[in-house]
C-alpha positions in Angstrom: 0.3 9.3 -10.1 1.4 12.7 -9.1 4.8 12.4 -7.1 4.6 16.4 -6.0 5.5 16.7 -2.9 5.8 13.0 -2.2 8.7 11.0 -1.7 9.4 7.3 -1.5 12.9 6.6 0.4 14.1 3.2 -0.4 15.4 1.3 2.7 17.8 -1.6 3.2 15.9 -5.0 4.3 19.5 -5.2 6.6 18.6 -2.0 8.3 14.9 -2.7 8.7 14.5 -6.4 9.3 14.0 -6.4 12.8 11.4 -3.6 12.7 9.7 -5.8 10.1 10.2 -9.0 12.2 8.4 -7.3 14.9 5.6 -6.2 13.0 5.3 -9.7 11.3 5.4 -11.5 14.4 2.3 -9.7 15.7 0.6 -10.4 12.5 1.7 -13.7 11.4 -1.6 -15.8 11.6 -3.2 -12.9 9.3 -0.6 -13.3 6.9 0.0 -17.2 7.1 -3.7 -17.5 5.9 -3.6 -14.9 3.4 0.1 -14.7 2.2 1.8 -18.0 3.0 5.4 -18.2 2.0 5.4 -14.3 1.1 8.1 -12.2 -0.3 9.0 -9.0 0.8 8.6 -6.9 -2.2 8.6 -3.4 -1.0 10.6 -1.7 1.8 10.6 2.1 2.2 9.6 5.3 3.9 7.1 7.4 2.5 6.8 11.0 3.2 3.8 13.5 2.1 4.9 17.3 2.3 2.6 20.1 2.6 1.7 21.1 -0.6 1.1 17.3 -1.7 -2.5 17.8 -3.5 -5.1 14.6 -3.8 -3.7 11.9 -5.7 -6.0 10.6 -8.2 -8.1 7.2 -7.0 -6.2 4.2 -8.3 -5.6 0.7 -7.5 -2.0 -0.1 -7.1 -2.2 -3.2 -9.3 -4.1 -4.0 -12.3 -6.3 -7.0 -12.4 -4.6 -10.3 -14.0 -6.1 -13.8 -13.1 -2.8 -15.6 -12.3 -1.3 -12.5 -10.4 0.0 -12.9 -6.8 -2.4 -10.8 -3.9 0.1 -8.0 -2.6 -0.5 -6.2 0.7 1.1 -3.4 2.3 1.5 -2.7 5.8 2.3 1.0 7.1 3.3 2.3 10.3 2.6 5.8 11.2 5.8 7.8 12.2 3.8 10.8 13.6 0.3 11.2 14.6 -1.6 11.6 11.0 -4.3 14.3 11.0 -7.1 15.1 8.7 -5.0 17.7 6.9 -1.8 15.8 6.5 -2.7 14.1 3.3 -3.6 10.8 4.9 -4.3 7.8 3.0 -8.0 7.5 1.7 -9.6 4.2 1.1 -13.1 3.0 -0.1 -13.7 0.1 2.0 -14.5 -3.2 0.3 -13.7 -1.6 -3.1 -11.4 -4.6 -3.9 -14.7 -6.5 -4.7 -14.8 -4.6 -8.1 -11.0 -5.0 -8.8 -11.8 -7.3 -11.9 -14.0 -4.6 -13.6 -12.1 -1.4 -12.9 -8.7 -2.7 -13.0 -8.7 -5.4 -15.8 -6.1 -3.5 -18.0 -3.0 -1.6 -17.2 -5.4 1.5 -16.9 -7.4 2.2 -14.0 -11.2 2.9 -15.2 -12.3 5.7 -12.7 -16.0 6.4 -14.9 -16.8 2.5 -14.4 -15.5 2.6 -10.5 -17.5 6.1 -9.7 -20.8 4.3 -11.1 -20.2 1.0 -9.2 -19.1 2.9 -5.9 -22.7 4.6 -6.2 -24.5 1.4 -6.6 -22.4 -0.7 -4.0 -22.3 2.2 -1.7 -18.6 1.9 -0.9 -17.7 3.7 2.4 -15.1 5.9 2.2 -12.2 6.2 5.3 -9.2 8.5 5.8 -6.7 6.8 7.7 -6.3 9.5 10.4 -4.4 7.4 13.5 -1.9 7.9 16.3 2.1 7.4 15.9 2.9 3.7 15.8 -0.5 2.9 14.2 -0.6 0.0 11.6 -2.3 0.7 8.5 -3.1 -2.4 6.1 -4.1 -2.2 2.6 -4.3 -4.5 -0.4 -3.0 -3.2 -3.8 -6.6 -4.1 -4.7 -8.5 -1.5 -2.9 -9.1 1.9 -4.2 -7.1 4.5 -2.6 -5.2 7.6 -2.7 -3.2 10.0 -0.8 -4.9 13.0 -0.1 -3.9 16.5 0.0 -1.6 17.4 2.8 -1.8 21.2 3.8 -0.3 21.0 7.2 3.1 19.4 8.0 5.1 16.1 6.5 3.5 12.8 7.4 6.1 10.2 7.2 5.3 6.3 7.3 7.5 3.3 7.2 6.1 0.5 5.1 6.7 -2.9 3.4 4.6 -4.9 1.1 4.2 -8.7 1.0 3.3 -10.4 -1.9 1.9 -14.0 -2.0 2.2 -16.8 -4.7 2.0 -16.1 -8.5 2.8 -13.8 -11.0 4.1 -10.1 -9.9 1.0 -8.1 -10.4 1.3 -5.0 -12.6 1.7 -2.0 -11.3 3.0 -2.1 -8.1 6.6 -0.1 -7.4 8.3 -2.9 -6.2 10.2 -0.5 -3.9 13.2 -2.6 -2.9 17.1 -1.4 -3.2 19.2 -2.9 -5.6 20.8 -5.1 -3.3 17.5 -6.5 -1.8 16.2 -7.2 -5.5 19.3 -9.7 -6.1 18.0 -12.2 -3.3 14.6 -13.9 -2.4 13.3 -11.9 0.6 10.9 -14.7 2.3 9.3 -13.4 5.6 9.8 -16.8 6.8 13.5 -16.1 6.7 13.1 -13.3 9.2 
């Protein structure tokens, strides 16, 4: 994926734990059903700058039957408008994850065929400052072109039980990678 005019800034769990806890407390039931005993495996601020172009459509992880589920939670740090390069998602595209991401390479041609057959709806995550955006590593998505102004978000990702999936950034500071970061310890 193109890093051009996009930047991931790793954040310390020590500095962000209270913010993650506030978010987690509001979505705890959701997380306990989907990701019991989850680990925090990503903790960053992501910024898309003017000049960023459309990323290629992709999933964040490859399909491997024993892989854990990984879900990301982002908070918009500014109003996100259509021309600021918002996240674009094909709703329900995770249903074909096994077919399109079954190797360490995303099969865009197969996805395009399946997308038309299954009539996946594409949405842009346009939202107000403070909004929560949630997506699975298995859903087809991309960062769109930014032609307006920087788009900052704070995000963290939780991983359920199982083998860490191939493809995720695992964007944690080195110090945080040395410890087990269970959300139950928040």
